[in-house]
Backbone as JSON Lines, residues from 0, in Angstrom:
{"i":0,"aa":"M","n":[4.41,-10.91,-19.39],"ca":[4.13,-10.49,-18.37],"c":[5.53,-11.03,-17.36]}
{"i":1,"aa":"S","n":[5.82,-10.4,-16.88],"ca":[7.08,-10.22,-15.93],"c":[6.99,-11.15,-14.93]}
{"i":2,"aa":"T","n":[7.3,-11.89,-14.16],"ca":[7.35,-13.1,-12.72],"c":[7.98,-12.0,-11.99]}
{"i":3,"aa":"E","n":[8.91,-11.05,-12.29],"ca":[9.9,-9.96,-11.56],"c":[8.57,-9.16,-10.58]}
{"i":4,"aa":"S","n":[9.05,-9.14,-9.16],"ca":[7.97,-7.99,-8.33],"c":[8.34,-6.74,-8.73]}
{"i":5,"aa":"A","n":[7.74,-5.59,-8.83],"ca":[7.34,-4.36,-8.35],"c":[7.17,-4.01,-7.43]}
{"i":6,"aa":"I","n":[6.19,-4.33,-6.89],"ca":[5.95,-4.26,-5.52],"c":[5.64,-5.93,-4.67]}
{"i":7,"aa":"D","n":[6.23,-5.45,-3.63],"ca":[5.53,-6.84,-3.61],"c":[5.29,-6.3,-1.4]}
{"i":8,"aa":"C","n":[4.24,-6.29,-1.44],"ca":[4.16,-5.81,0.01],"c":[3.03,-6.66,0.98]}
{"i":9,"aa":"R","n":[2.96,-6.52,2.51],"ca":[2.41,-7.87,3.29],"c":[1.87,-7.31,4.31]}
{"i":10,"aa":"H","n":[1.17,-7.61,4.41],"ca":[0.36,-7.49,6.33],"c":[0.33,-5.73,6.22]}
{"i":11,"aa":"L","n":[0.46,-4.92,5.3],"ca":[0.52,-3.29,5.54],"c":[-0.37,-3.02,6.62]}
{"i":12,"aa":"T","n":[-0.22,-1.92,7.68],"ca":[-0.98,-1.38,8.57],"c":[-0.55,0.17,8.82]}
{"i":13,"aa":"H","n":[-0.9,0.3,8.67],"ca":[-0.62,2.56,9.0],"c":[-1.91,2.91,10.08]}
{"i":14,"aa":"R","n":[-1.57,3.85,10.71],"ca":[-2.59,4.63,11.77],"c":[-1.82,5.6,12.12]}
{"i":15,"aa":"Y","n":[-2.68,6.83,12.65],"ca":[-2.58,8.11,12.67],"c":[-2.71,8.2,13.83]}
{"i":16,"aa":"G","n":[-2.35,8.31,15.0],"ca":[-3.18,7.81,16.24],"c":[-3.74,7.07,16.55]}
{"i":17,"aa":"K","n":[-4.96,7.02,16.74],"ca":[-5.86,5.86,17.13],"c":[-6.39,5.79,15.79]}
{"i":18,"aa":"F","n":[-6.39,6.03,14.45],"ca":[-6.8,5.89,13.87],"c":[-6.57,5.56,12.81]}
{"i":19,"aa":"T","n":[-6.58,4.0,12.43],"ca":[-6.23,3.13,11.41],"c":[-6.43,3.58,9.67]}
{"i":20,"aa":"A","n":[-5.5,4.26,9.19],"ca":[-5.7,4.04,8.24],"c":[-5.68,2.79,6.71]}
{"i":21,"aa":"V","n":[-5.18,1.8,6.95],"ca":[-4.47,1.27,6.62],"c":[-4.69,-0.13,6.9]}
{"i":22,"aa":"E","n":[-5.42,-1.03,7.15],"ca":[-4.84,-2.32,7.88],"c":[-5.05,-3.34,7.11]}
{"i":23,"aa":"D","n":[-4.13,-4.35,7.35],"ca":[-3.45,-5.76,7.07],"c":[-3.47,-5.7,5.43]}
{"i":24,"aa":"L","n":[-2.9,-4.53,4.48],"ca":[-3.14,-4.54,2.9],"c":[-1.91,-5.55,2.88]}
{"i":25,"aa":"S","n":[-2.37,-6.36,1.62],"ca":[-1.51,-7.23,0.78],"c":[-1.41,-6.51,-0.27]}
{"i":26,"aa":"L","n":[-0.45,-6.55,-1.5],"ca":[-0.23,-6.49,-2.74],"c":[1.01,-6.8,-3.38]}
{"i":27,"aa":"H","n":[0.39,-7.32,-4.46],"ca":[2.01,-7.9,-5.06],"c":[1.22,-7.4,-6.7]}
{"i":28,"aa":"V","n":[2.07,-6.89,-7.08],"ca":[2.22,-6.43,-8.27],"c":[3.6,-6.73,-9.08]}
{"i":29,"aa":"H","n":[3.64,-7.14,-10.8],"ca":[4.58,-7.46,-11.23],"c":[5.06,-6.25,-12.44]}
{"i":30,"aa":"T","n":[6.5,-6.52,-11.87],"ca":[6.89,-5.72,-13.28],"c":[6.04,-4.86,-14.55]}
{"i":31,"aa":"G","n":[6.1,-4.52,-15.09],"ca":[5.0,-4.16,-16.33],"c":[3.69,-4.51,-16.04]}
{"i":32,"aa":"E","n":[3.51,-4.7,-14.58],"ca":[1.95,-4.48,-14.76],"c":[1.09,-3.38,-14.49]}
{"i":33,"aa":"T","n":[-0.01,-2.61,-14.83],"ca":[-0.72,-2.08,-14.52],"c":[-1.65,-2.13,-13.28]}
{"i":34,"aa":"V","n":[-1.74,-1.42,-12.51],"ca":[-3.05,-1.49,-11.48],"c":[-3.48,-0.08,-11.29]}
{"i":35,"aa":"G","n":[-4.51,-0.38,-10.71],"ca":[-5.72,1.06,-10.13],"c":[-5.96,0.9,-8.51]}
{"i":36,"aa":"L","n":[-5.39,1.76,-7.89],"ca":[-6.41,2.27,-6.67],"c":[-7.08,2.45,-6.59]}
{"i":37,"aa":"L","n":[-8.38,2.5,-5.6],"ca":[-9.94,3.03,-5.75],"c":[-10.53,2.81,-4.64]}
{"i":38,"aa":"G","n":[-11.29,4.0,-4.16],"ca":[-11.75,3.88,-3.05],"c":[-12.96,5.13,-2.77]}
{"i":39,"aa":"P","n":[-13.43,5.23,-1.91],"ca":[-14.05,6.82,-1.33],"c":[-13.07,7.1,-0.56]}
{"i":40,"aa":"N","n":[-13.42,8.42,-0.31],"ca":[-12.34,9.51,0.7],"c":[-12.23,8.85,1.97]}
{"i":41,"aa":"G","n":[-11.33,8.84,2.19],"ca":[-10.71,8.23,3.47],"c":[-10.12,6.58,3.44]}
{"i":42,"aa":"A","n":[-10.42,5.93,2.42],"ca":[-10.4,4.58,2.55],"c":[-8.6,4.34,2.81]}
{"i":43,"aa":"G","n":[-7.67,5.29,3.02],"ca":[-6.47,4.93,3.14],"c":[-5.78,4.88,1.42]}
{"i":44,"aa":"K","n":[-6.18,5.6,0.12],"ca":[-5.14,5.62,-1.15],"c":[-4.39,6.1,-0.83]}
{"i":45,"aa":"T","n":[-4.42,7.35,-0.58],"ca":[-3.42,8.24,-0.49],"c":[-1.49,7.38,0.55]}
{"i":46,"aa":"T","n":[-2.53,7.57,1.46],"ca":[-1.53,6.52,2.62],"c":[-0.76,5.35,1.64]}
{"i":47,"aa":"V","n":[-1.52,4.44,1.6],"ca":[-0.66,3.47,0.58],"c":[0.15,3.81,-0.45]}
{"i":48,"aa":"V","n":[-0.11,4.76,-0.96],"ca":[0.85,5.21,-2.11],"c":[1.64,5.85,-1.69]}
{"i":49,"aa":"R","n":[2.22,6.37,-0.55],"ca":[2.97,7.06,0.34],"c":[4.05,6.46,0.98]}
{"i":50,"aa":"V","n":[3.08,5.25,1.43],"ca":[4.06,4.43,2.26],"c":[5.36,3.23,1.59]}
{"i":51,"aa":"L","n":[3.74,3.27,0.37],"ca":[4.84,2.44,-0.71],"c":[5.85,3.03,-1.49]}
{"i":52,"aa":"T","n":[6.05,4.26,-1.66],"ca":[6.77,4.81,-2.25],"c":[8.12,5.47,-1.04]}
{"i":53,"aa":"T","n":[8.24,5.14,0.07],"ca":[8.42,6.04,1.2],"c":[8.24,7.0,1.56]}
{"i":54,"aa":"L","n":[7.45,7.93,1.2],"ca":[7.69,9.15,1.85],"c":[6.74,9.39,2.82]}
{"i":55,"aa":"T","n":[6.15,8.19,3.17],"ca":[6.15,7.5,4.81],"c":[6.49,6.57,4.96]}
{"i":56,"aa":"P","n":[7.3,6.62,7.16],"ca":[7.4,5.43,7.34],"c":[6.65,4.31,7.87]}
{"i":57,"aa":"V","n":[7.03,3.34,6.64],"ca":[6.77,1.74,7.18],"c":[6.5,1.55,8.98]}
{"i":58,"aa":"Q","n":[5.09,1.47,9.43],"ca":[4.78,1.23,10.79],"c":[4.15,-0.4,11.36]}
{"i":59,"aa":"H","n":[4.03,-1.5,10.35],"ca":[4.34,-2.51,10.19],"c":[3.46,-3.39,8.96]}
{"i":60,"aa":"G","n":[4.15,-3.9,8.61],"ca":[4.1,-4.85,7.38],"c":[5.62,-5.08,6.44]}
């Protein structure tokens, strides 16, 4: 496995108005590594992917 970072996210927080969709998420993924993002409805999975792919601007982190 490579030690090069594909994703390095630190203290990501994203809010929609007063609703906090993601709070203080830190995530490190190495190049070539496969990860899954699991959670119940409304847990912020789509928001995390949208922010990491720059479809949604970063608010904090």
